[in-house]
Phi, psi and omega in degrees: 000129185271171181234156175251131179283134179280126183297334185267008185246154179256131180242151168244159178285144348280141190289346183290352175275357177096178177308142181264147173274152179177188180297335183264354184200117177268187187300326185265012179087358182286153167275146179276136180288322176053036181288316182251011185226157351283162172272125187239138169236125179237132175236143178215157178223140177239150182209147176277135178222192183282126178298320179295322176297318180294318185292336177292343179267356184259148177289168180302139180098344177253147177229156172291139183292202190307312182235137178279071179250122181263135176242128172251126183230145175230131177237136180245116184243136179222171179052046173284118186305312187280356171253024182059039179079004177280190178209184173205168187236145176236140178238130182227140171234129182220157172201158186290135176219151178232133174269132182233081182272182180292317179257320185247158173222136178217140176256132180303146178228055180275213181317121174077002180077207172065023176077029175258146178225164186299137173261207179245129005278172181283152173304143178236164173227153177217153176254157188281352171227177188261006174295144181296147175236147176236095182203162177241149183255000000 
């Protein structure tokens, strides 16, 4: 027996689990206001490092931008309305990078502007408890 998708709902794969909860859709299909949530604390530190060591982390066609400055940031979010009041954490590592292709050239525009793009490792998220969560970041 097949099922019909509701055109006014947001789904994630596999769709047979039904409409997905997230910041754009609550249990009754409503959008969350998120006016005073989440409560976020972010700390970051930047440091000058060796350009050659950073370039070893980049794929072919990329070079480190103007200055080899690495920024490590951690964000702690809590009281997220669409996560039933729970929260999650983000860890990010970034540094300026420029793509120099045969046709195109692009300067990264990641965290904080200034030509930064995500470095290695990629940002991760974690929840403060081990109960399963159903959300997208």
